[in-house]
C-alpha positions as CSV (number, residue, x, y, z in Angstrom):
1,M,-42.7,-5.3,-7.3
2,R,-39.3,-3.7,-7.2
3,F,-35.9,-6.0,-7.4
4,E,-32.6,-5.5,-6.6
5,R,-29.5,-7.0,-7.8
6,D,-26.4,-8.0,-6.3
7,V,-27.7,-7.1,-2.8
8,F,-25.8,-9.4,-0.9
9,L,-22.4,-8.8,-2.8
10,R,-22.3,-5.3,-2.0
11,A,-23.1,-6.1,1.6
12,L,-20.8,-8.9,2.0
13,A,-18.2,-6.1,1.0
14,G,-19.3,-3.4,3.7
15,Y,-19.8,-6.0,6.1
16,G,-15.9,-6.8,5.6
17,E,-14.9,-2.8,5.6
18,R,-17.0,-2.4,9.3
19,H,-15.3,-5.6,10.7
20,D,-11.9,-6.5,10.8
21,D,-12.6,-9.9,12.2
22,A,-14.8,-11.3,9.1
23,F,-13.5,-14.1,7.4
24,V,-15.5,-15.7,4.4
25,V,-14.6,-19.3,3.4
26,S,-15.6,-20.5,0.0
27,A,-16.6,-24.0,-1.1
28,D,-16.3,-23.3,-4.7
29,L,-19.4,-21.2,-5.2
30,G,-17.7,-18.0,-5.1
31,D,-19.0,-15.8,-7.9
32,S,-22.3,-17.6,-7.5
33,C,-22.5,-16.6,-4.0
34,E,-21.8,-13.2,-4.7
35,L,-18.5,-13.2,-2.9
36,G,-16.1,-11.0,-5.5
37,G,-16.7,-8.1,-3.9
38,F,-15.3,-9.5,-0.5
39,R,-12.4,-11.6,-2.3
40,E,-11.2,-8.9,-4.3
41,R,-10.9,-6.3,-1.2
42,F,-9.9,-8.8,1.1
43,P,-7.9,-11.4,-0.2
44,E,-6.2,-11.9,3.1
45,R,-9.7,-12.5,4.8
46,Y,-10.8,-14.9,1.8
47,V,-10.4,-18.7,1.3
48,D,-11.7,-21.0,-1.2
49,L,-11.7,-24.9,-0.2
50,G,-13.5,-25.7,-3.1
51,L,-16.1,-28.5,-3.2
52,S,-15.3,-30.2,0.5
53,E,-18.4,-28.3,2.3
54,Q,-17.3,-30.6,5.5
55,N,-14.1,-29.1,5.3
56,A,-15.1,-25.8,5.1
57,V,-17.5,-25.8,8.1
58,S,-14.6,-27.6,10.2
59,W,-12.5,-24.8,9.1
60,A,-15.2,-22.1,10.1
61,A,-14.9,-23.5,13.5
62,G,-11.2,-23.3,14.3
63,L,-11.6,-19.8,12.9
64,A,-13.8,-19.1,15.3
65,R,-11.9,-20.4,18.0
66,E,-9.5,-18.1,17.3
67,G,-11.5,-14.9,17.5
68,L,-12.6,-14.5,13.9
69,R,-16.2,-14.3,12.8
70,P,-16.4,-16.5,10.1
71,I,-19.1,-16.9,7.5
72,V,-19.3,-20.0,5.1
73,C,-20.9,-19.4,2.1
74,T,-22.3,-22.0,-0.4
75,F,-25.4,-23.6,-1.7
76,G,-27.8,-24.1,1.3
77,V,-28.6,-27.8,-0.1
78,F,-24.9,-28.5,0.5
79,L,-24.4,-27.1,3.8
80,Y,-27.1,-28.8,5.5
81,R,-27.0,-32.2,3.6
82,R,-23.2,-32.5,3.7
83,A,-22.1,-30.8,6.6
84,L,-24.2,-31.4,9.0
85,D,-22.3,-33.3,11.3
86,Q,-19.8,-30.6,11.3
87,I,-22.7,-27.8,11.9
88,E,-23.5,-30.1,14.9
89,M,-20.2,-31.2,16.2
90,S,-17.6,-28.6,15.4
91,V,-19.9,-25.5,15.8
92,A,-23.0,-25.7,17.5
93,A,-22.0,-28.2,20.2
94,S,-19.7,-25.4,21.4
95,G,-21.7,-22.4,20.6
96,L,-19.3,-20.8,17.8
97,P,-20.2,-17.6,16.6
98,V,-20.3,-18.9,12.9
99,T,-22.4,-17.7,10.4
100,L,-23.3,-20.2,7.5
101,V,-25.4,-18.4,4.6
102,G,-27.2,-21.1,2.3
103,F,-27.8,-19.9,-1.2
104,V,-30.8,-20.4,-3.6
105,P,-33.3,-22.0,-0.6
106,G,-36.6,-24.0,-1.9
107,I,-37.1,-23.5,-5.3
108,S,-35.6,-20.6,-5.7
109,T,-33.2,-22.5,-8.3
110,P,-33.9,-24.3,-11.8
111,R,-31.5,-26.6,-11.3
112,G,-33.6,-29.4,-9.8
113,I,-33.4,-31.3,-6.5
114,A,-29.8,-31.9,-6.1
115,H,-29.5,-27.8,-5.6
116,Q,-33.1,-27.4,-3.9
117,A,-32.9,-26.8,0.0
118,V,-36.7,-28.1,0.4
119,N,-36.2,-29.5,3.9
120,D,-33.1,-27.4,5.6
121,V,-35.2,-25.1,8.1
122,G,-36.8,-28.9,9.2
123,V,-33.4,-30.2,9.6
124,L,-31.5,-27.8,11.2
125,R,-34.6,-26.2,13.5
126,T,-33.8,-29.3,15.4
127,V,-30.0,-28.4,15.9
128,P,-30.0,-26.8,19.9
129,D,-29.2,-23.0,19.9
130,L,-28.9,-22.7,16.0
131,T,-30.8,-19.3,14.6
132,I,-32.0,-19.5,11.4
133,L,-33.1,-16.3,9.3
134,D,-34.7,-16.3,6.4
135,V,-34.7,-13.6,3.9
136,G,-37.2,-12.2,1.8
137,D,-36.5,-9.2,0.5
138,A,-33.4,-7.2,-0.6
139,S,-33.6,-4.8,2.9
140,E,-33.4,-8.6,5.1
141,A,-30.5,-9.5,2.4
142,R,-28.5,-6.2,3.1
143,Q,-28.9,-6.5,7.0
144,A,-28.8,-10.5,7.3
145,L,-24.9,-10.7,8.6
146,E,-25.4,-7.7,11.2
147,A,-28.5,-9.7,12.4
148,A,-26.3,-13.0,12.4
149,R,-23.3,-10.9,14.3
150,S,-26.0,-9.8,16.9
151,C,-26.5,-13.7,18.2
152,D,-24.1,-15.3,20.4
153,G,-24.1,-18.3,19.0
154,P,-24.3,-20.0,15.2
155,V,-26.4,-18.9,12.5
156,Y,-27.7,-20.0,9.4
157,V,-29.2,-17.6,6.9
158,R,-31.4,-18.5,4.3
159,M,-30.1,-16.1,1.3
160,L,-31.4,-15.0,-1.9
161,R,-29.5,-13.5,-4.9
162,G,-29.5,-12.3,-8.3
163,E,-32.9,-10.1,-9.0
164,V,-34.1,-9.9,-4.7
165,P,-37.6,-8.7,-4.3
166,S,-37.7,-5.3,-2.8
167,F,-41.1,-4.6,-0.6
168,L,-39.7,-3.3,2.7
169,P,-38.4,0.1,3.4
170,A,-34.6,-0.2,3.2
171,D,-34.1,1.2,7.1
172,T,-36.6,-1.4,8.6
173,P,-34.6,-3.0,11.3
174,Y,-33.9,-7.2,10.9
175,E,-34.2,-8.1,14.4
176,V,-33.6,-11.8,15.6
177,G,-37.1,-13.5,16.2
178,S,-39.1,-10.6,15.0
179,V,-41.9,-10.6,12.9
180,R,-42.8,-7.8,10.1
181,E,-47.1,-6.8,10.4
182,L,-47.6,-5.7,6.8
183,A,-51.2,-5.1,6.4
184,A,-53.5,-5.7,9.6
185,G,-56.9,-7.5,9.2
186,E,-59.3,-9.6,11.1
187,D,-60.6,-12.6,9.1
188,V,-57.9,-14.5,8.0
189,L,-54.0,-14.6,9.3
190,L,-51.6,-15.3,6.4
191,L,-48.0,-15.8,7.8
192,S,-45.3,-16.1,5.1
193,S,-41.9,-16.5,4.5
194,S,-38.5,-16.5,1.9
195,V,-39.9,-15.3,-1.9
196,C,-43.4,-16.5,-1.0
197,T,-44.1,-13.3,0.7
198,A,-43.6,-11.3,-2.8
199,E,-45.7,-13.8,-3.9
200,A,-48.3,-13.6,-1.1
201,L,-48.4,-9.6,-2.2
202,R,-49.4,-9.8,-5.7
203,A,-52.4,-11.5,-4.6
204,A,-53.2,-9.7,-1.4
205,D,-55.3,-6.6,-2.6
206,A,-57.3,-8.9,-4.8
207,I,-58.5,-10.9,-1.7
208,R,-59.4,-7.5,0.0
209,A,-61.1,-6.7,-2.9
210,R,-63.2,-9.2,-2.2
211,G,-64.3,-8.2,1.1
212,I,-61.6,-10.5,3.4
213,S,-59.4,-8.5,6.0
214,L,-56.5,-10.0,5.3
215,R,-54.0,-9.7,8.2
216,H,-50.5,-10.5,6.8
217,V,-47.4,-10.8,8.8
218,H,-43.7,-11.3,6.7
219,V,-41.7,-14.4,9.2
220,P,-37.8,-13.4,8.3
221,C,-36.4,-15.8,11.4
222,A,-37.4,-19.3,11.6
223,K,-35.8,-20.0,14.7
224,P,-36.4,-18.7,17.3
225,L,-40.2,-17.9,16.8
226,D,-42.1,-16.7,19.9
227,G,-45.1,-19.3,19.9
228,E,-47.2,-16.9,22.3
229,L,-46.8,-14.5,19.6
230,L,-48.1,-16.9,17.0
231,A,-51.0,-17.9,19.3
232,D,-52.0,-14.4,20.0
233,L,-51.8,-13.8,16.3
234,A,-54.2,-16.4,15.2
235,S,-56.6,-15.7,17.9
236,S,-57.1,-12.3,16.4
237,C,-58.3,-13.6,13.2
238,R,-62.2,-15.3,13.1
239,H,-61.8,-17.6,10.0
240,G,-58.3,-19.1,10.4
241,V,-54.7,-18.8,9.6
242,V,-52.6,-19.8,6.3
243,T,-49.0,-20.4,6.2
244,F,-47.0,-19.7,3.2
245,E,-43.6,-21.2,2.5
246,N,-40.8,-21.8,0.1
247,H,-39.9,-24.9,1.8
248,Q,-41.7,-28.2,3.0
249,V,-45.3,-27.9,5.0
250,T,-43.2,-30.5,7.5
251,G,-40.8,-28.8,9.9
252,G,-40.9,-25.3,8.4
253,L,-43.1,-22.4,9.1
254,G,-46.5,-24.6,8.9
255,S,-45.0,-26.8,11.7
256,T,-43.9,-24.4,14.0
257,V,-47.2,-23.0,14.1
258,A,-48.8,-25.9,14.1
259,E,-46.8,-26.6,17.2
260,A,-47.6,-23.3,19.0
261,L,-50.9,-23.3,18.2
262,A,-51.8,-27.4,19.7
263,E,-49.2,-26.2,22.4
264,R,-51.8,-23.5,23.8
265,S,-55.0,-24.9,23.1
266,V,-55.8,-22.1,20.1
267,A,-58.9,-23.1,18.1
268,R,-58.1,-22.3,14.4
269,R,-58.2,-23.9,11.3
270,L,-54.7,-23.8,9.9
271,V,-53.8,-24.3,6.2
272,R,-50.1,-25.0,5.1
273,L,-48.9,-23.8,1.9
274,G,-45.5,-25.5,0.6
275,L,-44.4,-28.5,-0.8
276,R,-46.4,-32.0,0.8
277,D,-43.8,-34.5,1.0
278,T,-42.0,-34.4,-2.4
279,Y,-38.8,-33.3,-3.9
280,A,-39.5,-29.9,-6.3
281,R,-37.5,-30.8,-10.1
282,S,-36.0,-28.7,-12.7
283,G,-38.1,-25.4,-14.4
284,S,-38.2,-21.6,-14.0
285,M,-39.3,-20.4,-10.8
286,P,-42.9,-19.6,-11.8
287,Y,-43.4,-22.6,-13.1
288,L,-42.4,-24.7,-10.0
289,M,-44.2,-22.1,-8.0
290,R,-47.5,-22.8,-9.8
291,S,-47.2,-26.5,-9.9
292,F,-46.0,-27.0,-6.5
293,G,-49.0,-24.6,-4.8
294,L,-46.8,-21.6,-3.8
295,D,-47.8,-19.1,-6.1
296,A,-50.4,-16.4,-5.5
297,L,-53.2,-18.3,-6.9
298,A,-52.6,-21.1,-4.5
299,L,-53.0,-18.0,-1.7
300,V,-56.4,-17.5,-3.5
301,E,-57.4,-20.7,-3.2
302,A,-56.4,-21.3,0.7
303,V,-58.5,-18.6,1.9
304,E,-61.2,-19.8,-0.2
305,L,-61.2,-22.6,1.8
306,L,-61.0,-20.8,5.4
307,V,-63.8,-18.4,4.5
308,G,-65.8,-21.4,3.0
309,R,-66.8,-19.6,-0.6
310,P,-65.2,-18.3,-3.7
311,L,-63.6,-15.3,-4.4
312,G,-63.7,-15.2,-8.2
313,V,-59.9,-14.0,-8.3
314,S,-58.2,-14.8,-11.9
315,E,-54.4,-14.1,-12.8
316,G,-55.6,-11.0,-14.2
317,D,-56.6,-10.0,-10.8
318,L,-53.0,-10.2,-9.8
319,L,-50.4,-7.4,-9.5
320,P,-47.5,-8.5,-11.5
321,A,-45.0,-10.7,-11.3
């Protein structure tokens, strides 16, 4: 697996060059959110409002009403927990083109429950007309702002920072509402998102080597997500479906897929991998992924459950992290 650094830092600066109406609103986390490149090149289009996320979202709403395209950047947990009222009343209810970039989603930070956005998709899926993008690799991190700009109303982006996995071709288009098929198969459908896609790729070859035809689909857009498409994908695989997400199983990808299958009477077993009615805790990302069933071996176990036999895959059979 390849990784790239400072992807969003470069992407944001390039976005600012292409669009004179881009205005960045920070909430005291400019360096932590890789905003330095934009701040240095366009200081007149950058403001840091300190630790006041509610004020930042309200400011962005005002900027949008004046014809600008504001981008609010902070950790995701602070956006959806602290500023939900402003997101709904100041931004979404009026359909304003505000992009909310929430960094370190799920357990992609070691700082514990105060910084881990583990149910943000579940909360924000209920906000009408709010699009949710869930960045999984460097290509998507580069293109997320343009994808958000293609939407008429507000967008929430779950953004990765630091070392970002790179598993898609650099020129892969980021289309809102789309999915990306990484491999075809007929036995088991795997729907993965965020950093879980990179983890799934560590196990995919080992699973196939045991005779399991695995259809792997990466999901970079949490909302909208076409229920008919999900039902068709599930129907194509004989043993069932695994969802694999950096989030609670309630409210996120697993819930979206369950709703789609139930509403269309698709009779396929569904195994949901994600946090289960719990907060995470402090620790390294590999430790947290293993502890909460979000690593490659957890995926192997889910496939074993669906096909009804052990696959005999050990840590040594997986690709390096």
